[in-house]
N, C-alpha and C positions, 0 to 999 in steps of 0.2 A: 669714686667720682671726679674728674677733674672738670670742675664747670668754669668758662671764661669770666673775668670780674671785667668787664667792660660793661657798666649801667649806660644809661640814657647819659647821663651828667657829663661822662667822661667823653662820649663820642659827641654830644653837643658843643662841649667846652674846645674840643680840639677844633673844630669846626670853626669857630668864633672866637678864636687864638687871640684876636685883637682888640676882641669887643670887650666894654667895662660897661657892667650894669650900673646905673643911676639909682640913687637913694629913693627905695619906694614909701607908701603911705601904708601904716600899720591900722586896721580897721579892727575896730573891737567887736563882737559878737552882740546885738541887743537881745537876742532871743531870750527869754526867760527860763528859769528850771521851773519843771514842772514834777510833778509827782509821778507821773508817768517813766520820768529819767532816772536809772538806777543812780542811787546816789553812793553806793558803796566803791570796793576797790576797782578801780578802771587800768585795764591795760590795752595798750594800743599797739597792735603789729602790724608792718608794712615795709612799704619800698619809699624811694624818693619823693612820691606824691605825698606819703605820710610824712615824711621826716621835714620834706622844708629847707632844701639847700640853698643857701647863700640869703634866705630873708633873716634879718637881723632879728633876734640877737641868735647866734649858732652858739649851742652849748655844748654839741659833743662834734669835735672835728672829726673824728673818726667815723663817722655816721653820718656828716652834715646836717645837723638836727638843729631845728628852731625851737625857740621855747613860744614861739607865737605860730605854730602847726596847726591844722583844724583839732588834733585830741588835745592838745593843751587850751585852746579856748574851750572846749567842750567840757574838760574837765573844770577850769575855772566856772562856766556856767552853771554846770550841774551840783556844785557842790562836791565833789567826788571827795570821800573819806582819803582817799588814798589814790595815787596816780603815779603808773611805771609805762614810760614811753619807749618801747626797746627800737621803733622801728629805725631803718637804715636805709642809706641811698645806696641803690645798686642790688637790695635784696630780692631774693625770688624765696618760692617756696620750700626749697633745701635748707635757706637760712633760717626761714622758720623752725623746721623739724629737726633739722642738725646740725646747725651754726655754721659757720662761717668766717670772711674777714671783711673790714670796712676799707674807707678809702683810701688810709694810711697804713693798711697791712695790719692790723692789729686784730688777732684772733678774737671772733666774738661766740659765744656760747648760743645754743639754740632761743629763738626768741621765744619760743614754747615756754622756755624754763620761767618766765615771768607769770606766767599763767598759772594758778594755784586757785584750791579748791573753793576759796571763800572770794573767789575774784565774784564781783556783781557784774561787769560790761569788760565785754571783749571788742573791739574793732580791727578789720583784719582790710587791710586793702592791698592785694597783691595779684600778680600773674603778668602785668605788662613787662617782668624781665624774663619771664618764663618763655614767650613767643617772640623774645629778640628784640625788645621794643628801640634798644641802642641800634643795632644795626640796620633796621627798617628804616630807621629816621634819616642816619649816615649815608644807605644805599642811595634811598629814594633821593634824597637832596644833592647828591653827585652826579646822579642819573639825570636831573632837570638839568643841569648845566650845559647837556649836549640836545637836549630835547625838551626845553619849557612848554612848548605848548601842548607835545603829545602824552603818551602814557609809558614812559619807558619802564617805571618801577613796577607796575600793574604785569607790563609784557614780562618781565623778569620772574615774578612771583607766579605767573600763572602759565608758565611754558610748560606745553608737554599735555596741556588740558587739566592740571591739577594745580589748585591754589594752594600753593605751600604755607602760605598765611593761616588760610583756614583750618588748614590740617595742622598746623600747631597749637591753634586754640582747641580742639579735639583733644589733641596731645595733653593739653595742659590739663583739661579737665580734671582727671584721677588725681592729681599735683592739688586740686585745691580741694577736691572730697578727703584726700587724705588729710589734708591742714585742717580742716572743718571739724574733722571727725577726731583727731589729736585735741584741737582746742576743747569739744565738748568734753572728751575723757579727762580732761583737767580741771576744767570748773564746768561740774554738770548742773548746776545752777543759775550760771552766767547768763546773761542775755548777750547773745552774739550777732553782732551787725558785719557786714559784708558791704564795703565802697567801691563803685565802678569807679570810670575814669572821667575826667570832664572832657569835653570839647577842645580839642586843641585847633582841629580845623573849623571854617564853617559847615554849620549844619545845611546849607545849601548852597549851590553854586562853586566856583572853579579856584576858591583862594586869592592869593597876594601874592604870587610869585613876583619879585624875589625875596620880599620881606620873609614869607615863611616860606623856603626855597622847595618848593614841591609844584611838579610839573601840574599845571592846569588838569588833564585828562586824569591824572594820578588822584589827584584831590577825592573825589567821588569813592575812589577805591577804598582807599587808606581810610576814608568817613565809614564805609562799611565795614573795614576791619575791625575800628573801636568798637562799633556797634556791636557786632559779634562778641568781640571779647567782654564786654557789657552784660552782652544776654546771657553768655556762657555763667557769669561770676551770678545772674540774678537767677538762673536755674540751678546753678549747684548750691547756691545758698538756698534756697527753698527744699532742697531734696536733702537738707542736712540739718535740717532745725534750725536755720538762721535766718536774720531778717536781712534784707538789700535795699540798702540807698542809694537812692538813683541821684547821680553828682551831676549827669550830663546833662537832663534837661534845665534845671537850674542855670546850667552855664550856656546855653544856647545864646547866641548875640554877644558873648563873653569870649569867642576863642584868638587865638594870636592875632589874627589879621583885624583885630579890632585896634581901639586908641589906645595909650598907654592907662588912660584914665577908666577904661571899661574892661579890658582884657583881664582873666582870670590867669592865661597862660602866656608867657611869655613866649616869644619866638626867636629867631638866629641870636639876633642881637637886642638882649633885653630891655627894656626903659624903665622896668622897677627891678628893684633889689630881688634875685630869682635867678636859677640856673637858666641857660637855655631850655627853650620846651619844657619847662616845669612851669606847676603854678607860682603866682605872687603872692605877697599877702592877703590881697582882695581872693583871690583865689582858695587862700586854707580858710580864712573868713566864711566864704561862699559854700566851700564843704562843711564848716565848722555846723552852718546854719541848715542845710538840706540834714545833717546826721541828726541835728536836735529835733528837726521835723517830724524824722522819721522817729525818732524814739518816744515822741508825744503822741503817735497817732497809733 
């Protein structure tokens, strides 16, 4: 199967061609390790929200992976006996199951290969690229230029009475199921945690066009789409013996419309070191804290 290799990072970066991210502040996770947190081998699977593109320090340029992403912070806090992070910017469920290529075109084996029978903890954050996150952001941003007060993006994706984005979420469900079942077969005794996605847009209201170039009436629609994706991830995790870590709720009030010292996710022109429309170091810390809280519960 030929799959487009246009992750959210590339689309957003093209849109912000002249934007230069300023240096961000890296924050450490203060949450102490607990006996409830698995301390054995930890394997992190996922896409760019896991990898942390452009957050210093980048330790894998093909995958644009940071050593300050949430898996790295959790592994350090938990004292994991070994840690393998194979998350990669642009990844879909196919990259986890079958392999693919990274940002430099270097061929990568299936992320699943890193999950071994003695693995104690596996985290999975995937699904955004399966529903075409990059294209959605690009399409909606471009549409907002002609109708910033309207709902051009919603009109496009619901034309004919069928919500195409909700349909994509439904279509992605068996892919998430297959991924989690494959992880369980590879590591029968591991604790498997599925992470959702943090808030990109404000949880209420109509956004902050043009800082985040989504038309005012499209903001509630896209907020609903992200919540639907997270709800699907939560229910699919539960149905397949995995735990769901909610990173959306703690990110409310820390969306891309907030100030540079508050936001977890950057906007079109990043003000902290991160890719456009991706978590910054504060966001990675926030997700790490939420994951640790889930593991401790």
